[in-house]
C-alpha positions as CSV (number, residue, x, y, z in Angstrom):
1,X,0.0,0.2,0.0
2,X,1.3,3.3,-0.9
3,X,1.9,6.0,1.9
4,X,-0.7,8.2,0.3
5,X,-3.5,5.7,0.5
6,X,-2.7,5.5,4.2
7,X,-2.9,9.2,4.5
8,X,-6.1,9.5,2.8
9,X,-7.5,6.5,4.9
10,X,-6.5,8.4,8.1
11,X,-8.2,11.4,6.6
12,X,-11.4,9.5,5.9
13,X,-11.3,8.4,9.4
14,X,-10.9,11.5,10.9
15,X,-14.0,13.3,9.1
16,X,-15.9,10.5,9.9
17,X,-15.0,11.1,13.4
18,X,-15.8,14.7,13.2
19,X,-19.2,13.8,11.9
20,X,-19.8,11.5,14.9
21,X,-18.4,14.1,17.5
22,X,-19.6,17.5,15.8
23,X,-15.8,19.3,16.6
24,X,-14.7,21.4,14.3
25,X,-11.2,20.6,15.4
26,X,-11.3,17.5,13.8
27,X,-12.0,18.8,10.8
28,X,-8.9,21.0,10.9
29,X,-6.7,18.1,11.7
30,X,-8.1,16.4,8.6
31,X,-6.8,19.1,6.7
32,X,-3.5,18.7,8.0
33,X,-3.8,15.1,6.7
34,X,-4.9,16.0,3.5
35,X,-1.5,18.0,3.4
36,X,0.5,14.9,4.6
37,X,-1.4,13.1,1.6
38,X,-0.4,15.5,-1.0
39,X,3.1,15.7,0.2
40,X,2.9,11.8,-0.3
41,X,1.8,12.4,-3.8
42,X,4.5,14.9,-4.7
43,X,7.2,12.3,-3.6
44,X,8.3,14.1,-0.2
45,X,10.2,11.7,2.2
46,X,8.2,10.5,5.3
47,X,9.8,13.2,7.8
48,X,8.7,15.7,5.6
49,X,5.1,14.5,5.3
50,X,4.8,14.4,8.8
51,X,5.9,17.7,9.2
52,X,3.8,19.3,6.8
53,X,0.8,17.4,8.0
54,X,1.4,18.7,11.5
55,X,2.2,22.4,10.5
56,X,-1.3,22.3,8.7
57,X,-3.0,20.5,11.4
58,X,-1.6,22.6,14.1
59,X,-2.5,25.9,12.1
60,X,-5.6,25.1,11.5
61,X,-6.4,24.2,15.4
62,X,-4.7,27.2,16.4
63,X,-6.7,29.3,13.9
64,X,-10.0,27.7,14.5
65,X,-9.5,28.4,18.4
66,X,-8.5,31.9,17.9
67,X,-11.5,32.5,15.8
68,X,-13.9,30.7,18.4
69,X,-12.5,32.8,21.0
70,X,-12.9,36.0,19.1
71,X,-16.4,35.4,18.1
72,X,-17.6,33.8,21.7
73,X,-17.8,38.0,23.0
74,X,-21.6,38.0,21.4
75,X,-24.4,39.3,23.3
76,X,-25.8,36.8,26.1
77,X,-28.9,34.7,24.6
78,X,-31.5,36.8,26.3
79,X,-30.8,39.9,24.4
80,X,-29.1,37.9,21.0
81,X,-31.4,38.5,18.1
82,X,-30.1,35.1,16.4
83,X,-31.2,33.3,19.7
84,X,-34.3,35.2,20.7
85,X,-36.6,36.1,17.7
86,X,-38.6,38.9,20.3
87,X,-35.6,41.2,20.5
88,X,-36.3,44.4,18.4
89,X,-39.8,43.4,18.3
90,X,-42.3,46.5,19.4
91,X,-44.8,46.5,22.1
92,X,-47.5,49.0,22.7
93,X,-47.8,49.9,26.7
94,X,-51.1,51.5,27.5
95,X,-50.2,52.1,31.3
96,X,-47.2,51.5,33.6
97,X,-47.6,50.4,37.2
98,X,-46.1,52.2,40.2
99,X,-43.6,49.5,40.6
100,X,-42.2,49.9,36.9
101,X,-43.6,47.1,35.2
102,X,-46.7,47.0,33.1
103,X,-48.8,44.2,31.3
104,X,-49.1,44.1,27.4
105,X,-50.5,41.7,24.9
106,X,-47.8,40.2,22.8
107,X,-48.0,37.2,20.7
108,X,-51.4,36.4,21.9
109,X,-50.5,36.0,25.6
110,X,-50.3,38.4,28.5
111,X,-46.6,39.7,29.2
112,X,-44.9,41.6,31.9
113,X,-43.0,44.3,30.6
114,X,-40.2,46.5,32.5
115,X,-37.9,49.1,31.6
116,X,-34.3,48.6,30.8
117,X,-32.2,49.7,33.9
118,X,-30.7,53.0,32.4
119,X,-33.9,54.1,31.1
120,X,-35.5,57.0,33.3
121,X,-37.7,56.0,36.2
122,X,-40.8,58.2,34.6
123,X,-42.0,56.0,31.9
124,X,-44.9,57.2,29.5
125,X,-47.5,54.8,27.7
126,X,-46.7,54.6,24.1
127,X,-44.7,52.1,21.7
128,X,-41.6,50.4,23.1
129,X,-38.6,48.2,21.6
130,X,-38.1,44.8,23.2
131,X,-34.2,44.4,24.0
132,X,-34.1,41.5,26.2
133,X,-36.2,38.5,27.7
134,X,-35.7,37.7,31.1
135,X,-37.8,34.8,32.3
136,X,-41.3,35.5,31.4
137,X,-40.7,39.2,31.1
138,X,-40.0,42.0,28.3
139,X,-37.1,44.4,28.7
140,X,-38.0,47.0,26.8
141,X,-36.4,50.3,25.6
142,X,-37.9,53.6,23.7
143,X,-38.9,52.7,20.3
């Protein structure tokens, strides 16, 4: 069996393992194995094949880890529009209670609404925009 065939079998095993586990890191390591297979096809010695595979795989894993840490600073799920489709929607508040909450009809149900923390204490009836969902309460801001 040729060296390149062994590399391609390892690529297939790594991709299959990635499909089972769902980690993106194994996909990056399989790219390193692909680089090793290509190095074997070009006729490089085994030490060079291993070096190329290790360099490409390591660079892929480090790059993936760096991008993941950079993207991880997203908004929490309670205020992230990608997670909660209520964020950004409008609600009509007819009257505010003395405790700073209000009851509104939204999506066919009664919801408790409260102002965002840095909003002025005196709230007037009107149209408000949902900025966060905390439990069963909608946190709103001026529309």
